[in-house]
C-alpha positions as CSV (number, residue, x, y, z in Angstrom):
1,X,18.0,27.2,-36.6
2,X,19.6,26.8,-33.2
3,X,22.5,24.4,-34.8
4,X,23.7,27.5,-36.5
5,X,23.3,29.8,-33.6
6,X,26.0,27.3,-31.5
7,X,28.5,26.9,-34.2
8,X,28.5,30.7,-34.5
9,X,28.4,31.6,-30.7
10,X,31.5,28.5,-30.9
11,X,33.7,30.2,-33.7
12,X,33.6,33.4,-31.6
13,X,34.0,31.8,-28.2
14,X,37.6,30.3,-29.9
15,X,38.6,33.3,-31.7
16,X,39.2,35.2,-28.2
17,X,41.9,33.5,-27.2
18,X,43.1,35.0,-30.7
19,X,42.9,38.7,-29.3
20,X,44.4,38.1,-26.8
21,X,47.5,37.3,-27.9
22,X,50.3,38.8,-25.6
23,X,53.0,41.8,-27.2
24,X,56.2,39.8,-25.5
25,X,55.3,36.9,-28.0
26,X,55.4,39.2,-30.5
27,X,58.0,42.1,-30.0
28,X,61.6,39.2,-29.3
29,X,63.2,41.0,-33.0
30,X,65.4,43.0,-32.5
31,X,64.7,44.2,-35.6
32,X,61.8,45.8,-35.9
33,X,59.6,44.8,-39.0
34,X,57.7,47.4,-41.6
35,X,53.6,46.9,-42.0
36,X,54.3,45.1,-45.0
37,X,57.0,42.6,-43.3
38,X,54.2,41.9,-40.0
39,X,51.8,41.2,-42.8
40,X,53.1,38.4,-43.7
41,X,53.7,36.6,-40.7
42,X,50.8,37.6,-38.7
43,X,46.8,38.0,-38.8
44,X,44.4,39.7,-37.4
45,X,41.3,39.0,-34.8
46,X,39.3,40.9,-32.9
47,X,35.9,40.0,-30.5
48,X,32.8,42.4,-30.5
49,X,29.6,43.6,-28.7
50,X,28.8,47.2,-30.0
51,X,25.2,45.3,-31.1
52,X,24.9,45.3,-27.4
53,X,27.0,48.5,-27.0
54,X,30.2,46.7,-25.8
55,X,32.6,48.4,-28.8
56,X,35.4,45.6,-28.4
57,X,35.6,42.9,-25.9
58,X,39.1,42.1,-27.3
59,X,41.0,45.0,-28.6
60,X,42.2,43.8,-32.3
61,X,44.9,41.5,-31.9
62,X,47.0,39.7,-33.7
63,X,47.6,35.6,-34.6
64,X,50.6,34.2,-36.1
65,X,49.6,32.4,-39.5
66,X,51.4,28.9,-39.8
67,X,48.7,26.9,-41.0
68,X,46.0,26.0,-38.6
69,X,42.5,27.2,-39.2
70,X,40.9,29.8,-37.4
71,X,39.2,26.9,-34.8
72,X,42.7,25.5,-33.8
73,X,44.6,29.1,-33.7
74,X,41.5,30.3,-30.9
75,X,41.7,26.6,-28.9
76,X,45.1,26.4,-28.9
77,X,44.7,30.8,-27.4
78,X,42.3,29.9,-24.7
79,X,44.0,26.8,-23.7
80,X,47.7,28.6,-23.4
81,X,45.2,31.8,-22.0
82,X,43.6,30.1,-19.5
83,X,40.5,31.6,-20.7
84,X,37.2,29.4,-19.3
85,X,34.4,28.5,-22.1
86,X,31.6,27.1,-22.6
87,X,31.6,23.6,-25.1
88,X,34.7,22.1,-26.5
89,X,36.5,22.5,-29.6
90,X,34.3,21.8,-32.3
91,X,31.7,23.5,-30.1
92,X,31.8,27.3,-27.7
93,X,28.5,28.2,-27.0
94,X,29.9,31.0,-25.2
95,X,32.8,32.3,-23.5
96,X,33.6,34.8,-20.0
97,X,31.5,37.9,-19.4
98,X,29.8,39.3,-17.1
99,X,26.1,39.3,-19.1
100,X,24.7,40.4,-16.3
101,X,25.1,44.2,-18.2
102,X,23.0,46.9,-19.3
103,X,22.3,46.5,-23.0
104,X,22.7,49.5,-25.1
105,X,21.1,49.1,-28.7
106,X,22.3,51.4,-31.5
107,X,19.7,52.5,-32.8
108,X,18.9,50.3,-36.2
109,X,17.7,47.9,-33.3
110,X,15.5,50.6,-31.9
111,X,12.5,49.0,-34.2
112,X,13.4,46.0,-32.7
113,X,13.5,46.5,-28.7
114,X,10.2,44.7,-27.9
115,X,11.9,41.8,-28.8
116,X,15.2,42.6,-27.3
117,X,16.5,42.2,-23.4
118,X,18.0,44.0,-20.9
119,X,20.7,42.1,-19.7
120,X,21.7,38.4,-20.2
121,X,21.1,34.9,-18.2
122,X,23.7,35.9,-15.5
123,X,25.4,32.7,-15.9
124,X,28.8,35.3,-16.9
125,X,28.9,33.7,-20.1
126,X,28.2,35.9,-23.0
127,X,26.6,33.3,-24.7
128,X,23.6,32.3,-27.4
129,X,20.7,33.3,-26.2
130,X,22.1,36.2,-24.4
131,X,19.6,39.5,-24.2
132,X,17.4,37.6,-27.4
133,X,16.4,34.5,-28.7
134,X,18.1,35.2,-31.5
135,X,21.5,35.9,-30.3
136,X,25.2,34.2,-31.0
137,X,28.5,34.3,-32.6
138,X,29.3,35.2,-36.1
139,X,32.4,35.8,-37.9
140,X,33.6,37.5,-40.6
141,X,36.7,36.9,-42.5
142,X,37.8,40.5,-44.3
143,X,34.2,40.9,-44.4
144,X,33.7,38.0,-46.1
145,X,30.6,36.2,-44.7
146,X,31.0,32.3,-42.9
147,X,28.2,30.5,-43.1
148,X,31.3,27.8,-42.1
149,X,32.4,26.6,-38.4
150,X,35.9,27.8,-37.6
151,X,38.2,24.6,-38.1
152,X,36.9,25.0,-41.5
153,X,38.5,28.5,-42.5
154,X,41.9,28.3,-42.7
155,X,42.7,31.9,-43.3
156,X,45.5,32.8,-46.3
157,X,43.4,29.6,-47.9
158,X,41.4,29.2,-50.5
159,X,37.2,27.7,-49.7
160,X,34.1,26.9,-51.6
161,X,31.6,29.8,-50.5
162,X,28.4,28.1,-48.9
163,X,26.4,30.4,-50.1
164,X,27.4,31.0,-53.2
165,X,29.2,28.0,-54.5
166,X,32.1,29.8,-55.2
167,X,35.6,29.1,-54.4
168,X,36.9,32.5,-51.9
169,X,40.8,33.9,-50.9
170,X,40.2,33.3,-47.2
171,X,41.6,36.5,-45.6
172,X,44.1,37.2,-43.0
173,X,41.5,40.0,-40.5
174,X,39.1,37.1,-38.2
175,X,36.3,39.2,-37.1
176,X,33.9,37.7,-33.9
177,X,30.7,39.7,-34.1
178,X,27.9,38.7,-31.2
179,X,24.8,39.5,-33.4
180,X,21.4,39.9,-31.2
181,X,19.3,40.6,-34.4
182,X,18.2,38.8,-37.4
183,X,20.9,35.9,-37.5
184,X,23.7,38.7,-38.1
185,X,21.6,41.0,-39.8
186,X,22.7,43.4,-37.2
187,X,26.2,43.2,-38.3
188,X,25.8,44.5,-42.1
189,X,27.8,42.3,-43.7
190,X,26.9,40.7,-47.8
191,X,26.6,37.4,-48.5
192,X,24.6,36.6,-44.6
193,X,21.5,34.0,-46.4
194,X,19.9,33.8,-42.8
195,X,19.5,37.8,-42.6
196,X,17.7,37.9,-45.7
197,X,14.6,35.6,-44.2
198,X,14.3,38.4,-41.5
199,X,14.3,41.2,-44.6
200,X,17.7,41.7,-44.5
201,X,20.4,43.3,-43.3
202,X,19.5,46.8,-41.0
203,X,22.2,48.3,-42.9
204,X,25.3,48.3,-44.0
205,X,28.9,48.2,-42.4
206,X,32.0,49.4,-44.4
207,X,35.0,47.0,-44.5
208,X,37.5,47.9,-41.3
209,X,39.7,45.3,-42.6
210,X,42.8,47.8,-42.7
211,X,41.9,49.9,-40.0
212,X,41.4,46.7,-37.2
213,X,45.3,45.3,-38.8
214,X,46.7,48.4,-37.7
215,X,45.0,49.2,-34.3
216,X,46.3,44.9,-33.7
217,X,49.8,45.8,-35.5
218,X,50.0,49.0,-32.2
219,X,48.4,47.4,-29.5
220,X,50.8,43.9,-29.6
221,X,53.5,45.1,-31.3
222,X,54.5,48.6,-32.3
223,X,53.3,50.1,-29.4
224,X,51.4,52.6,-28.6
225,X,52.5,56.0,-27.0
226,X,50.8,57.3,-23.1
227,X,51.5,60.5,-24.8
228,X,49.7,60.2,-27.6
229,X,46.3,59.2,-28.7
230,X,46.2,58.6,-32.1
231,X,45.0,54.3,-31.2
232,X,41.8,55.7,-29.4
233,X,41.4,57.6,-31.9
234,X,41.2,54.8,-34.6
235,X,40.1,52.2,-32.0
236,X,36.3,54.3,-31.1
237,X,36.0,54.5,-34.8
238,X,37.0,50.8,-35.8
239,X,34.1,50.3,-32.9
240,X,31.5,52.2,-34.2
241,X,29.5,49.9,-36.7
242,X,28.0,53.4,-38.6
243,X,31.5,54.7,-39.3
244,X,31.5,56.4,-42.6
245,X,34.6,55.0,-45.3
246,X,35.8,58.1,-45.1
247,X,36.6,57.9,-41.5
248,X,37.4,55.2,-41.7
249,X,40.0,55.2,-44.7
250,X,41.4,58.9,-41.9
251,X,42.5,56.6,-40.0
252,X,44.1,54.6,-41.9
253,X,46.2,57.0,-42.7
254,X,46.7,58.1,-39.3
255,X,47.7,55.2,-37.5
256,X,50.1,54.1,-40.6
257,X,51.5,57.6,-40.2
258,X,52.5,56.9,-36.9
259,X,53.8,54.0,-37.7
260,X,56.1,55.8,-40.0
261,X,57.3,58.1,-38.7
262,X,57.6,56.8,-35.0
263,X,58.9,53.4,-36.0
264,X,60.7,54.1,-39.2
265,X,61.9,57.7,-39.7
266,X,64.7,57.9,-41.6
267,X,67.4,57.4,-39.5
268,X,70.1,60.2,-38.6
269,X,72.0,61.3,-41.0
270,X,76.2,60.4,-39.8
271,X,76.8,62.7,-36.5
272,X,79.9,63.6,-36.0
273,X,82.3,62.7,-33.1
274,X,84.4,65.2,-32.1
275,X,88.0,64.1,-29.5
276,X,89.6,65.6,-26.6
277,X,92.3,64.3,-24.5
278,X,92.7,64.9,-20.5
279,X,95.7,65.0,-19.8
280,X,95.2,66.5,-16.5
281,X,95.1,63.3,-14.0
282,X,94.9,59.9,-15.5
283,X,94.7,60.0,-19.8
284,X,90.9,60.1,-20.4
285,X,89.0,60.5,-23.8
286,X,86.4,63.2,-24.5
287,X,83.9,62.1,-27.2
288,X,82.2,65.2,-28.0
289,X,78.5,65.9,-29.8
290,X,76.9,68.3,-30.9
291,X,73.6,69.2,-28.5
292,X,71.6,69.6,-31.5
293,X,72.8,66.4,-33.3
294,X,71.6,64.4,-30.4
295,X,68.3,66.4,-28.6
296,X,66.4,64.6,-31.2
297,X,66.3,61.3,-29.4
298,X,65.0,60.3,-26.1
299,X,68.4,59.0,-24.4
300,X,71.1,58.1,-25.7
301,X,74.7,57.2,-24.4
302,X,78.2,56.4,-26.1
303,X,78.7,52.4,-26.9
304,X,83.1,51.8,-26.1
305,X,84.4,48.6,-27.1
306,X,88.3,49.1,-25.7
307,X,90.5,45.9,-26.9
308,X,93.2,44.6,-24.5
309,X,95.5,42.7,-25.6
310,X,97.7,39.8,-24.0
311,X,101.6,40.5,-25.6
312,X,101.0,41.3,-29.2
313,X,97.4,38.9,-29.4
314,X,94.3,40.9,-28.9
315,X,92.4,39.2,-26.3
316,X,89.0,40.9,-25.1
317,X,87.2,43.7,-25.8
318,X,85.2,45.2,-22.2
319,X,82.2,47.2,-23.0
320,X,82.0,50.3,-21.6
321,X,78.9,52.1,-21.6
322,X,79.5,56.4,-21.2
323,X,76.4,58.3,-20.0
324,X,76.6,62.2,-21.4
325,X,77.1,65.3,-19.6
326,X,75.9,68.5,-21.1
327,X,78.1,71.4,-21.4
328,X,77.1,74.3,-23.4
329,X,76.5,73.2,-26.5
330,X,77.8,70.2,-26.7
331,X,77.5,66.9,-25.4
332,X,80.4,64.8,-23.7
333,X,80.9,61.5,-23.2
334,X,84.3,60.6,-20.7
335,X,86.0,57.4,-21.2
336,X,88.0,57.7,-18.1
337,X,91.1,55.0,-16.5
338,X,93.1,54.4,-19.7
339,X,96.3,53.4,-18.8
340,X,100.0,54.1,-20.3
341,X,100.1,50.7,-21.9
342,X,96.8,51.4,-23.3
343,X,98.1,55.1,-25.4
344,X,98.1,53.1,-28.6
345,X,95.1,51.2,-28.8
346,X,91.3,51.4,-31.3
347,X,89.0,51.7,-29.0
348,X,85.7,51.6,-30.9
349,X,82.5,53.9,-29.9
350,X,79.7,54.4,-31.4
351,X,76.4,56.2,-30.8
352,X,73.6,53.6,-29.4
353,X,70.4,56.2,-29.4
354,X,66.5,55.5,-28.6
355,X,63.0,57.6,-30.4
356,X,60.1,56.2,-29.9
357,X,60.6,53.0,-29.6
358,X,63.0,52.1,-31.8
359,X,66.9,52.1,-31.4
360,X,69.3,54.1,-33.5
361,X,73.2,53.0,-33.7
362,X,76.2,55.2,-35.7
363,X,79.0,54.3,-37.5
364,X,82.0,53.1,-35.4
365,X,84.1,55.9,-34.5
366,X,87.8,54.1,-34.3
367,X,90.3,56.4,-31.6
368,X,93.2,56.8,-29.8
369,X,95.1,58.1,-27.6
370,X,97.7,58.3,-30.1
371,X,95.9,59.0,-32.9
372,X,94.9,62.1,-30.7
373,X,99.3,63.5,-30.3
374,X,99.5,62.3,-33.4
375,X,96.8,64.9,-34.7
376,X,98.6,68.1,-32.4
377,X,102.0,67.2,-33.4
378,X,101.1,67.5,-37.0
379,X,98.8,70.7,-37.0
380,X,101.2,74.0,-37.6
381,X,99.0,75.8,-35.3
382,X,99.9,73.4,-32.0
383,X,101.8,75.6,-29.6
384,X,104.9,74.5,-28.9
385,X,104.2,73.2,-25.1
386,X,101.3,71.4,-26.6
387,X,103.3,69.6,-29.3
388,X,106.0,68.6,-26.2
389,X,103.3,67.2,-24.1
390,X,101.9,65.0,-27.4
391,X,105.3,63.5,-28.1
392,X,106.3,62.6,-24.5
393,X,103.2,61.5,-24.0
394,X,103.7,58.8,-26.3
395,X,107.5,58.2,-25.6
396,X,106.2,57.3,-21.5
397,X,102.9,55.1,-23.5
398,X,105.9,53.3,-25.3
399,X,108.5,52.8,-22.8
400,X,105.5,51.5,-20.8
401,X,104.4,49.1,-23.3
402,X,108.7,48.0,-23.5
403,X,108.2,47.3,-19.7
404,X,105.2,45.4,-19.3
405,X,105.9,43.3,-22.2
406,X,102.3,44.5,-24.0
407,X,101.8,45.3,-28.0
408,X,106.2,45.8,-28.4
409,X,104.9,46.0,-32.1
410,X,103.5,48.1,-32.0
411,X,104.9,51.0,-30.0
412,X,103.0,54.4,-29.7
413,X,106.2,56.5,-30.4
414,X,107.0,54.0,-33.5
415,X,105.5,56.3,-36.1
416,X,107.3,59.9,-35.1
417,X,109.4,61.7,-36.7
418,X,112.8,63.2,-36.8
419,X,111.3,66.3,-36.0
420,X,109.0,65.3,-33.7
421,X,111.5,63.1,-31.6
422,X,113.6,66.3,-31.2
423,X,111.0,68.1,-29.7
424,X,111.9,65.0,-26.8
425,X,113.8,65.9,-23.2
426,X,117.0,63.3,-23.6
427,X,116.3,61.1,-20.8
428,X,120.0,61.0,-19.6
429,X,119.1,64.3,-18.0
430,X,116.3,63.8,-15.9
431,X,116.7,63.5,-12.2
432,X,114.5,62.3,-9.7
433,X,113.8,64.8,-6.2
434,X,114.8,63.0,-2.7
435,X,112.2,64.1,-0.5
436,X,111.5,60.9,2.1
437,X,111.7,61.1,5.3
438,X,109.7,60.5,8.3
439,X,109.4,63.2,11.2
440,X,109.2,60.7,14.1
441,X,106.5,63.7,15.8
442,X,104.8,61.4,17.4
443,X,107.2,59.4,19.1
444,X,104.2,56.8,20.1
445,X,102.1,56.2,17.0
446,X,99.6,53.1,17.0
447,X,100.5,53.4,12.9
448,X,103.6,52.7,11.9
449,X,104.4,53.3,8.6
450,X,106.3,50.0,6.6
451,X,107.4,51.7,2.9
452,X,106.0,53.5,-0.1
453,X,105.8,53.0,-3.3
454,X,104.2,53.8,-7.0
455,X,101.8,52.4,-9.2
456,X,102.2,53.0,-12.9
457,X,98.8,52.2,-14.0
458,X,96.0,54.2,-15.2
459,X,97.0,56.9,-12.4
460,X,100.2,57.1,-10.7
461,X,98.8,56.2,-7.8
462,X,100.9,56.7,-4.1
463,X,100.6,53.9,-2.3
464,X,101.6,54.2,1.7
465,X,101.9,51.3,3.5
466,X,101.4,50.9,7.4
467,X,101.5,48.8,9.8
468,X,99.0,48.0,12.7
469,X,100.2,45.6,15.2
470,X,99.7,48.5,17.9
471,X,96.7,49.3,17.0
472,X,93.2,48.4,18.2
473,X,90.8,50.9,16.5
474,X,88.9,49.7,13.5
475,X,91.0,49.9,10.4
476,X,87.1,51.2,8.5
477,X,87.8,54.6,11.2
478,X,91.5,55.7,9.3
479,X,92.0,58.3,7.1
480,X,94.7,59.3,5.5
481,X,95.6,63.6,5.1
482,X,97.5,64.8,3.1
483,X,99.0,68.3,1.6
484,X,101.0,69.4,-0.9
485,X,101.0,72.6,-3.0
486,X,99.4,72.6,-6.4
487,X,100.5,73.4,-9.8
488,X,99.5,77.2,-8.8
489,X,101.6,77.0,-5.7
490,X,98.6,76.7,-3.6
491,X,99.2,74.5,-0.4
492,X,96.1,72.0,-0.5
493,X,95.0,69.5,1.9
494,X,92.8,65.9,0.9
495,X,91.7,63.1,2.4
496,X,92.3,59.8,1.6
497,X,88.9,57.5,3.6
498,X,89.0,53.7,4.9
499,X,87.9,52.9,1.8
500,X,90.5,53.4,-0.6
501,X,92.1,51.1,2.1
502,X,93.0,47.4,1.3
503,X,95.1,44.5,3.1
504,X,97.7,43.6,2.0
505,X,99.6,41.5,4.3
506,X,98.3,40.1,8.1
507,X,98.9,43.0,9.5
508,X,100.4,45.6,7.0
509,X,97.8,47.7,4.9
510,X,97.9,49.9,2.0
511,X,96.2,53.7,2.0
512,X,96.0,54.7,-2.3
513,X,96.5,58.4,-3.1
514,X,95.6,59.1,-7.1
515,X,94.4,62.4,-6.7
516,X,98.0,64.1,-8.2
517,X,97.7,65.9,-11.4
518,X,99.6,64.1,-14.0
519,X,102.1,67.9,-13.8
520,X,102.3,67.7,-10.2
521,X,104.2,64.2,-9.6
522,X,107.2,65.7,-7.9
523,X,105.8,68.2,-5.4
524,X,106.0,67.2,-2.0
525,X,103.6,65.6,-0.1
526,X,102.7,65.3,3.7
527,X,100.8,63.0,5.3
528,X,99.6,61.1,8.5
529,X,97.0,58.8,9.9
530,X,94.1,59.4,11.7
531,X,91.1,58.2,13.8
532,X,88.7,60.4,13.5
533,X,90.0,63.7,14.1
534,X,93.2,62.1,16.2
535,X,96.6,62.0,14.4
536,X,98.3,58.3,15.1
537,X,101.0,57.9,12.8
538,X,103.6,60.2,12.6
539,X,103.9,62.7,9.6
540,X,105.8,61.4,6.1
541,X,107.1,63.6,3.5
542,X,107.5,62.3,0.0
543,X,107.2,62.1,-3.3
544,X,106.4,60.1,-6.2
545,X,108.9,60.9,-8.4
546,X,111.8,60.4,-5.6
547,X,110.3,56.0,-6.1
548,X,112.5,56.1,-9.5
549,X,116.4,56.9,-7.3
550,X,118.1,53.3,-7.2
551,X,116.0,52.6,-9.5
552,X,117.7,50.3,-12.8
553,X,117.2,49.2,-16.8
554,X,113.4,49.2,-18.5
555,X,112.6,50.4,-15.2
556,X,114.7,53.5,-14.9
557,X,113.6,53.9,-18.4
558,X,110.0,53.7,-17.7
559,X,110.9,56.3,-14.4
560,X,112.4,58.2,-16.1
561,X,109.7,59.0,-19.1
562,X,107.2,59.6,-17.0
563,X,109.0,62.3,-15.5
564,X,110.2,64.0,-19.0
565,X,105.6,63.4,-19.5
566,X,105.6,65.0,-15.7
567,X,107.7,68.1,-16.5
568,X,106.7,68.3,-19.7
569,X,102.3,68.5,-18.4
570,X,103.8,71.2,-16.0
571,X,104.7,73.0,-18.4
572,X,101.9,73.4,-20.2
573,X,99.4,73.6,-17.9
574,X,101.1,75.7,-15.3
């Protein structure tokens, strides 16, 4: 009798380490397995002490089906988790547990309370002979009562039943039960010959195999939402040895529905992505999605892959993650900073949406600035001003490509029709301003001007070059104050902080002014450097179109295309 109890105690201690399989060991897969797929790879294991009122010592957990015996699985897991135990790989007397906790015996043990102790022996292990002379550990596999050691029980394999001599196919849900009376008579499973010597089972425990696997699947793989108590409700039923078949079935249905709805709900129908273009300042694409299409998700963003080319050869993609902005009943995802050479580049965009831990990805949207421009040119209801703006934009992009040697085999204006080309202003008629004056209104200024330039990348940027040879302060204390007349005819002022200053040489620094709209590139700008509120440079008067004077060749052509585009933007937005 005592030998039998020692074997059972050994097996139970082994099972505990299985029950503690960490979530991270199972959640590394990118795509969630279905319940059927999960059960093909994993089994479940529990450690239960309901006969002393403790329910689950370790909640239902998953283990990997890899051909090991229940004992081997348990030993490996105990070792990996540093769980202390009594015994060895062939025999376990118990495992760590506060056995001084007073037992709360269920009603079916009431007639036998005189044979049961209130607490264990206090050695810190729940093991044989704690709480009663009959106490020890027993295990079942899919409710098959085992009279053998765990080292001879292989989940998924056939085994000869020790009591009946029949071959039994072992299941995948291993349950360890702490018994305190009748050598397992207080566990309620048929096939327990030892219980027959004590007058038979005290009750019949209903089959919880599927319920326990579902709990383990949520606990270790799918995850339990803190706002949803479906797991806790099912766990309480599973921990009740007297739970009815109806209650167990109801919880199985609830968990199955929870998993299906949370992780395997039908993917959303194709989401419509609309496009608009922002041409007021830099060139930007607005990806627009109806809020009703996205509000069901917990979070979402737009993932864009922006290509770059080396000459005519596709190079790397730049991944850009864009967060939404709610405007009325639509979400806007704005891709900023598209350069003129990229007007004809196809940008791949996908919505990445998360709901209840599951990730959804929309169909890939392929779009370009040129696609927008051609679409507007083809619409019968587009205004003449908009069509002209789009035509000028395409030509500006193409001339930039030629100037920089970027995708010259796929120019942005290559598909323009004769009617669309007729919208363009003849480049020979484009002239430039002559606004370049140093007012010398501060003759002893410590900051002196060294030049101006224009950057024609993502945004047309005025570059103010200055010297600090006679300045003894910190460049970090400098700012550039500018004033100009905006597109609406109002005088506006702006300050460029030192955050936009960079060192061009030993004593030469550059302020970048990138706040002018595309429609304002011919506006005259007055600029002066300040230290705090004190002006430390003379006032410089300049306009971006002045840059085009004295240029030649492809750069001159590019400048004319740029300012022809700027003129059309002013006509459209002004």
